[in-house]
C-alpha positions as CSV (number, residue, x, y, z in Angstrom):
1,M,0.0,0.0,0.0
2,L,2.9,2.4,0.7
3,I,4.4,2.4,-2.8
4,P,1.1,3.2,-4.7
5,T,0.3,5.9,-2.1
6,K,3.6,7.5,-2.7
7,K,3.3,7.3,-6.4
8,T,-0.2,8.8,-6.2
9,S,1.1,11.7,-4.2
10,E,4.0,12.3,-6.6
11,K,1.6,12.3,-9.6
12,K,-0.6,14.9,-7.9
13,V,2.4,17.1,-7.1
14,D,3.6,16.8,-10.7
15,K,0.2,17.7,-12.0
16,I,-0.1,20.8,-9.7
17,I,3.4,22.1,-10.5
18,G,2.9,21.3,-14.2
19,F,-0.3,23.4,-14.3
20,W,1.0,26.4,-12.4
21,E,4.4,26.5,-14.3
22,K,2.5,27.5,-17.4
23,I,1.4,30.7,-15.7
24,Y,4.0,33.5,-15.2
25,L,3.7,33.7,-11.4
26,S,5.7,36.1,-9.3
27,L,8.1,34.6,-6.7
28,V,5.6,35.3,-3.9
29,G,2.8,33.7,-6.0
30,K,4.9,30.5,-6.4
31,I,5.4,30.3,-2.6
32,S,1.6,30.7,-2.1
33,I,0.9,27.9,-4.6
34,A,3.5,25.6,-2.9
35,K,2.2,26.1,0.6
36,T,-1.5,25.9,-0.4
37,F,-1.6,23.1,-3.0
38,V,1.6,21.1,-2.8
39,Y,2.2,20.6,0.9
40,S,-1.4,19.6,1.5
41,Q,-0.8,16.5,-0.7
42,F,1.3,15.1,2.2
43,A,-0.7,16.3,5.2
44,Y,-3.3,13.5,5.4
45,L,-0.9,10.7,4.5
46,S,1.8,11.7,6.9
47,T,-0.4,10.8,9.9
48,V,-0.2,7.1,9.1
49,I,2.9,6.6,7.0
50,T,6.5,7.9,7.0
51,F,8.1,9.0,3.7
52,T,11.5,7.7,2.8
53,A,14.5,10.0,2.6
54,D,14.7,9.5,-1.1
55,F,11.1,10.5,-1.6
56,I,11.4,13.6,0.5
57,S,14.6,14.6,-1.3
58,E,12.8,14.2,-4.7
59,M,9.8,16.2,-3.6
60,E,12.0,19.0,-2.2
61,K,13.9,19.1,-5.6
62,K,10.6,19.6,-7.4
63,L,9.6,22.4,-5.0
64,S,13.0,24.1,-5.4
65,K,12.9,23.8,-9.2
66,F,9.3,25.3,-9.3
67,C,10.4,28.3,-7.3
68,N,13.5,28.7,-9.4
69,T,11.7,28.8,-12.7
70,N,12.4,32.5,-13.4
71,V,14.4,33.6,-10.4
72,K,17.5,31.7,-9.5
73,I,17.7,31.1,-5.8
74,G,20.0,28.6,-4.0
75,T,18.3,25.4,-2.8
76,E,19.4,26.2,0.7
77,K,17.6,29.6,0.6
78,V,14.4,28.0,-0.6
79,F,13.9,26.1,2.7
80,Q,15.6,28.8,4.9
81,E,13.8,31.1,7.3
82,V,12.4,34.4,5.9
83,S,14.2,36.4,8.6
84,T,17.6,34.9,7.6
85,G,17.3,35.5,3.9
86,G,15.3,32.5,2.7
87,L,11.9,31.9,1.1
88,G,10.4,30.3,4.2
89,L,9.3,27.0,2.6
90,F,9.1,24.1,5.0
91,K,11.5,21.2,5.0
92,L,9.2,18.3,4.1
93,L,10.5,16.1,6.9
94,D,9.8,18.8,9.5
95,Y,6.4,19.4,8.0
96,T,5.3,15.7,8.1
97,D,6.8,15.2,11.6
98,S,4.8,18.2,12.9
99,I,1.6,16.9,11.4
100,R,2.2,13.5,13.1
101,T,3.1,15.2,16.4
102,S,-0.1,17.2,16.3
103,F,-2.0,14.1,15.6
104,F,-0.3,12.4,18.5
105,R,-2.3,14.7,20.8
106,R,-5.4,12.8,19.9
107,S,-4.0,9.7,21.8
108,I,-4.4,11.6,25.1
109,N,-7.6,10.6,26.9
110,N,-8.6,8.6,23.8
111,K,-10.2,5.2,24.2
112,D,-9.5,4.0,20.6
113,Q,-7.3,0.9,20.3
114,W,-4.5,2.7,18.5
115,A,-4.4,5.3,21.2
116,Q,-4.6,2.9,24.1
117,A,-1.6,1.0,22.6
118,I,0.5,4.2,22.9
119,N,-0.8,5.0,26.4
120,N,0.0,1.5,27.6
121,C,3.7,2.3,26.9
122,R,3.8,5.2,29.3
123,S,5.8,5.0,32.5
124,V,3.7,4.9,35.7
125,Y,6.1,7.4,37.3
126,N,6.4,9.9,34.4
127,N,3.8,10.1,31.7
128,E,6.3,11.8,29.3
129,H,8.6,8.7,29.4
130,F,7.6,5.8,27.1
131,I,8.9,2.3,27.5
132,E,9.4,1.1,23.9
133,D,7.5,-2.1,23.4
134,E,8.2,-4.4,20.4
135,H,4.6,-5.5,20.4
136,L,3.6,-1.9,19.5
137,K,6.0,-2.0,16.5
138,S,4.7,-5.4,15.4
139,Y,0.9,-5.0,15.9
140,F,0.3,-1.3,15.8
141,P,2.9,0.1,13.3
142,A,1.0,3.4,12.7
143,S,0.9,4.0,16.5
144,Y,4.6,3.1,16.7
145,R,5.5,5.6,14.1
146,L,3.5,8.3,15.9
147,L,5.3,7.5,19.1
148,Q,8.7,7.6,17.4
149,T,7.9,11.0,15.9
150,F,6.8,12.3,19.3
151,I,10.0,11.2,20.9
152,K,11.9,12.9,18.1
153,F,9.9,16.1,18.8
154,T,10.6,16.0,22.6
155,N,14.3,15.8,21.8
156,A,14.1,19.0,19.8
157,Y,11.7,20.7,22.3
158,Y,13.9,20.1,25.4
159,M,17.0,21.4,23.6
160,F,15.2,24.5,22.3
161,R,16.7,27.7,23.7
162,G,15.1,28.4,27.1
163,N,13.7,24.8,27.6
164,E,16.9,23.1,28.6
165,G,16.0,23.3,32.3
166,W,12.9,21.2,31.8
167,N,14.9,18.1,30.8
168,Y,14.4,15.2,33.1
169,V,17.6,13.7,34.6
170,Y,16.6,10.1,34.4
171,N,15.5,7.9,31.4
172,N,16.5,10.8,29.1
173,P,18.6,10.0,25.9
174,R,19.9,13.6,26.0
175,I,21.5,13.1,29.4
176,A,23.9,10.1,29.2
177,D,26.8,8.8,31.2
178,R,29.2,6.7,29.1
179,N,26.7,6.8,26.2
180,Q,23.8,5.4,28.3
181,A,20.8,7.3,29.7
182,L,20.7,7.4,33.5
183,S,18.4,5.0,35.2
184,P,16.9,5.9,38.6
185,P,18.1,4.0,41.6
186,P,15.9,0.9,42.2
187,G,13.1,1.0,44.7
188,H,13.1,3.6,47.5
189,T,16.8,3.3,48.3
190,E,17.6,6.9,47.4
191,G,14.2,8.6,47.3
192,H,10.6,8.1,46.2
193,P,10.5,6.9,42.6
194,Y,8.0,9.7,41.7
195,T,10.4,12.3,42.9
196,L,13.5,10.8,41.2
197,H,11.6,10.3,37.9
198,K,10.5,13.9,37.9
199,L,13.9,15.4,38.8
200,M,14.9,18.1,36.2
201,I,18.0,20.0,35.3
202,R,16.4,23.2,36.8
203,D,16.3,21.3,40.2
204,L,20.0,20.7,40.1
205,V,21.1,24.3,39.5
206,N,21.3,27.4,41.7
207,N,20.2,30.8,40.6
208,N,23.8,31.6,39.7
209,N,23.9,28.6,37.3
210,T,26.2,26.5,39.5
211,L,25.5,22.9,40.5
212,K,23.9,22.5,43.9
213,T,25.8,20.5,46.5
214,L,24.7,17.0,47.3
215,G,23.4,18.0,50.7
216,T,21.4,20.9,49.3
217,L,19.9,18.7,46.6
218,N,18.9,16.0,49.0
219,T,17.4,18.5,51.4
220,E,15.3,20.4,48.8
221,Q,14.1,17.3,47.0
222,N,13.7,15.1,50.1
223,T,15.9,12.4,48.6
224,S,18.9,10.3,49.8
225,I,21.0,10.4,46.6
226,T,24.5,8.9,47.2
227,L,27.8,10.5,46.3
228,T,28.3,7.9,43.6
229,E,24.9,8.6,42.0
230,Y,25.5,12.4,42.4
231,N,28.8,12.2,40.5
232,K,27.0,10.2,37.7
233,I,24.4,13.0,37.5
234,K,27.1,15.6,37.5
235,R,29.0,14.0,34.6
236,A,25.9,13.2,32.5
237,T,24.3,16.7,32.9
238,N,27.5,18.7,32.3
239,K,26.8,19.5,28.6
240,I,23.3,20.7,29.2
241,R,24.2,22.7,32.3
242,T,26.8,24.5,30.3
243,I,24.2,26.0,27.9
244,Y,21.4,26.3,30.5
245,K,20.8,29.8,31.9
246,K,18.3,29.7,34.8
247,G,17.4,33.3,34.5
248,E,16.6,33.0,30.8
249,E,14.5,29.9,30.8
250,A,11.0,29.8,29.2
251,K,8.1,30.4,31.6
252,N,6.1,27.3,30.9
253,E,5.0,24.0,32.5
254,G,6.9,21.8,30.2
255,I,5.7,20.1,27.0
256,N,2.1,19.5,28.3
257,R,1.0,23.0,27.3
258,L,1.5,22.0,23.7
259,L,-0.2,18.7,24.0
260,N,-3.6,20.1,25.0
261,P,-5.9,17.9,22.9
262,K,-8.3,20.9,22.5
263,K,-5.7,22.9,20.5
264,K,-5.4,22.5,16.8
265,G,-2.7,23.0,14.2
266,S,0.8,21.7,13.7
267,R,2.6,25.1,13.4
268,P,3.9,25.2,17.0
269,F,5.5,21.8,16.5
270,R,7.0,22.7,13.2
271,R,8.5,25.9,14.6
272,I,10.3,23.8,17.3
273,L,11.6,21.3,14.8
274,E,12.8,24.1,12.4
275,K,14.4,26.1,15.1
276,K,17.1,23.5,15.7
277,K,18.4,24.2,12.2
278,E,17.8,28.0,12.1
279,K,20.6,30.3,11.3
280,L,21.4,32.3,14.4
281,T,20.8,36.1,14.3
282,K,24.4,36.8,15.3
283,N,25.6,34.9,12.2
284,L,23.7,37.0,9.7
285,T,25.9,39.0,7.4
286,P,25.1,41.4,4.5
287,T,25.4,40.2,1.0
288,R,28.9,40.5,-0.5
289,T,28.0,43.5,-2.6
290,R,26.7,45.5,0.3
291,E,29.6,44.4,2.4
292,K,32.1,45.3,-0.3
293,K,30.6,48.7,-1.2
294,F,30.1,50.1,2.3
295,N,32.4,50.2,5.3
296,F,29.9,50.1,8.2
297,T,29.6,48.3,11.5
298,H,27.2,45.5,10.7
299,D,24.2,44.9,13.0
300,P,22.7,41.4,12.7
301,T,19.4,42.4,14.3
302,T,18.8,45.2,11.7
303,E,19.9,42.9,8.9
304,K,17.2,40.4,10.0
305,R,14.6,43.2,9.6
306,L,15.7,43.8,6.1
307,Y,15.4,40.1,5.2
308,S,11.9,40.0,6.7
309,L,10.7,43.1,4.9
310,W,9.4,41.3,1.8
311,S,7.1,39.1,3.9
312,S,4.7,42.1,4.5
313,S,1.6,40.5,3.1
314,F,-0.3,43.8,2.5
315,L,2.2,44.7,-0.3
316,N,1.6,43.5,-3.8
317,N,3.6,40.6,-5.1
318,E,5.8,42.6,-7.4
319,I,7.0,44.8,-4.6
320,R,7.6,41.9,-2.3
321,T,9.6,40.1,-5.0
322,F,11.7,43.3,-5.5
323,L,12.3,43.6,-1.7
324,F,13.5,40.0,-1.6
325,K,15.8,40.5,-4.5
326,A,17.1,43.8,-3.1
327,A,18.0,42.2,0.3
328,N,19.7,39.3,-1.5
329,N,21.5,41.4,-4.1
330,M,19.5,39.9,-7.0
331,I,18.4,43.2,-8.7
332,K,19.7,43.3,-12.2
333,L,20.7,46.7,-13.4
334,N,21.9,47.8,-16.8
335,V,25.5,46.9,-16.1
336,H,24.3,43.3,-15.6
337,I,21.7,43.1,-18.3
338,S,24.1,44.4,-21.0
339,K,26.2,41.2,-20.5
340,F,23.3,39.0,-21.8
341,K,21.6,41.5,-24.1
342,P,24.0,43.2,-26.5
343,E,21.3,45.7,-27.5
344,Q,21.0,46.9,-23.8
345,S,23.4,49.7,-22.9
346,E,25.2,49.5,-19.6
347,L,24.8,53.2,-19.1
348,C,22.3,55.0,-16.8
349,K,19.6,56.3,-19.1
350,S,18.7,59.1,-16.8
351,C,22.2,60.5,-16.7
352,L,22.7,59.8,-20.5
353,M,19.8,62.2,-21.2
354,T,21.7,64.9,-19.4
355,G,24.8,64.2,-21.5
356,T,26.7,62.3,-18.8
357,P,27.6,58.7,-19.6
358,V,27.8,56.7,-16.4
359,R,27.6,52.9,-15.8
360,E,24.4,52.0,-13.9
361,D,25.7,49.7,-11.2
362,F,24.6,49.2,-7.5
363,Q,26.5,52.2,-6.2
364,H,25.3,54.6,-8.9
365,F,21.7,53.5,-8.9
366,Y,21.0,53.6,-5.2
367,F,23.4,56.3,-4.0
368,D,25.1,58.4,-6.7
369,C,22.7,59.1,-9.6
370,P,21.8,62.8,-9.4
371,I,18.5,62.3,-11.1
372,I,17.4,59.6,-8.7
373,Q,18.7,61.6,-5.7
374,G,16.7,64.6,-7.0
375,L,13.5,62.4,-7.2
376,L,14.0,61.2,-3.6
377,K,14.7,64.7,-2.4
378,S,11.5,65.9,-4.1
379,S,9.5,63.1,-2.5
380,K,10.3,64.5,1.0
381,K,7.5,67.1,0.6
382,I,4.7,64.5,1.1
383,F,5.9,63.6,4.6
384,R,4.6,65.3,7.7
385,E,7.7,64.6,9.8
386,D,11.4,64.1,9.1
387,F,11.0,60.8,7.4
388,K,13.7,58.3,6.3
389,N,12.9,57.2,2.7
390,E,16.4,56.9,1.3
391,P,17.8,53.6,0.0
392,K,20.3,53.5,2.9
393,S,17.5,53.2,5.4
394,F,16.9,49.6,4.4
395,L,20.1,48.6,2.6
396,I,22.8,49.7,5.1
397,N,22.1,47.9,8.3
398,N,24.6,49.4,10.7
399,T,24.3,50.0,14.4
400,G,23.1,53.6,13.7
401,N,20.2,52.6,11.5
402,N,17.1,53.4,13.6
403,A,14.6,53.5,10.7
404,T,11.3,52.0,11.7
405,N,9.7,49.1,9.8
406,Y,7.3,51.5,8.1
407,E,10.1,53.8,7.0
408,K,12.0,50.8,5.5
409,I,8.8,49.7,3.6
410,I,8.3,53.2,2.2
411,A,12.0,53.4,1.2
412,G,11.6,50.0,-0.5
413,I,8.4,51.2,-2.4
414,M,10.3,54.3,-3.5
415,C,13.2,52.3,-4.8
416,Y,10.8,49.8,-6.6
417,I,9.0,52.7,-8.4
418,I,12.3,54.3,-9.5
419,F,13.8,51.0,-10.6
420,T,10.8,49.9,-12.7
421,H,10.5,53.4,-14.4
422,R,14.3,54.1,-14.7
423,N,14.5,53.4,-18.5
424,K,11.2,55.2,-19.5
425,H,11.1,58.6,-21.2
426,N,7.5,59.6,-21.9
427,N,5.4,60.9,-19.0
428,K,7.8,59.2,-16.6
429,T,7.0,61.4,-13.6
430,T,3.2,61.1,-14.1
431,Q,3.5,57.3,-14.3
432,M,5.6,57.1,-11.1
433,N,3.2,59.3,-9.2
434,Y,0.3,57.1,-10.4
435,E,2.1,53.9,-9.4
436,F,2.9,55.3,-5.9
437,R,-0.7,56.3,-5.3
438,K,-2.0,52.9,-6.4
439,I,0.4,51.0,-4.2
440,I,-0.4,53.2,-1.1
441,L,-4.2,52.9,-1.6
442,S,-4.1,49.1,-2.1
443,S,-1.8,48.6,0.9
444,C,-3.9,50.8,3.1
445,A,-7.0,48.8,2.1
446,A,-5.3,45.5,3.0
447,S,-3.7,46.5,6.3
448,N,-5.0,48.6,9.3
449,Y,-1.4,49.0,10.4
450,F,-0.2,50.4,7.1
451,N,-3.3,52.7,6.9
452,S,-2.7,54.2,10.4
453,Q,1.0,54.8,9.7
454,T,0.2,56.3,6.3
455,S,-2.4,58.7,7.8
456,R,0.1,59.8,10.3
457,F,3.1,60.4,8.1
458,I,2.0,60.9,4.5
459,Q,0.0,63.7,2.9
460,R,-1.9,61.7,0.4
461,E,-3.1,64.7,-1.6
462,L,0.4,65.5,-2.7
463,D,2.4,63.7,-5.5
464,P,5.9,62.6,-4.4
465,F,7.7,63.0,-7.7
């Protein structure tokens, strides 16, 4: 049954992609199609079957190729977080695992046979610990796969930043001494089994993130842990205690808050599974062109805001595609186009009309062209306050860049309009003003946030150019 099901899913995916490939969609449009129609083909099946690594790899190649039809984006960026420069598509393995983990919640307080088979594997001392039973694998394979996925999720959850302190000390594969998970002392020799099974990392550590002494630990937990057992715990928990910061831990009650059977949706689970592979904010760097052109003290947090700018859903797809390309240095100016189209001059047409032949490259278009700088200066008259609408407000992300998100969006819209009209001659200013007004009106209609900010800062009755 597994092979025909996989083939059916693959045929459906090919049919969907084949249809939408014939339509010239924007980059944002392709992402919407992928998330709406392609991923849903795996949602229902993933609750009962697991896809092979080869099948997942093949499907991700199809998704990557679909998004790369007209805009060439690296495969890594296709499945990378939006805020770190990617398109934000889900890794298929994370997506299917999150669906199964969400479905796992239905086993709680469920009297169906498949759910009871899972619940019978729970430890009597800690309901988050499951004793793997070969009978479950043999007679209830779907339940076994759900349980394995849940265990995989818990491994990611408890190593998520801020959750390290909620790790249980015993029967935990993430806490091992000589490559073996710690087993609690037998019987009541060193404490009540319920107490020992519930012992967590946060119980072992003082407020200053140092390990409690054996005497303090036994007094607080009402246990009789021996020095030998204490040393085993000390060795096994050393790695997690190194990264755990008690003052920065998440304020929750463990994993049970996510497992409320009344909650719906798999997104919280997918976010946890994705976070373990997320590029850290401190590792974000500007694209090589921006890094090469400008000597500034890079600020990763501001860079993250630039990468996220294109995900503003109230903007139209063309602007969002432009903002993504601008952040990732994919905007093709005349100096680039002329290499592939001999009939296209590499010179800036605006400057050429004034009798000054200048190559239109990144530096010239955004910062040096006197015609463009004049247009941007002219646009200042529509703003009620001192407003940052220059290209540097969203392209140069240094520590001194305090432009708001709205200012960055408006700067991006200004650059988009100037870019798309840069090679036009007839009624250029009129067309630019019309385009600006159309974008502002449509965005205000789609977003209360954008509408309120526009009413505050922009005099709509005036033309910017």
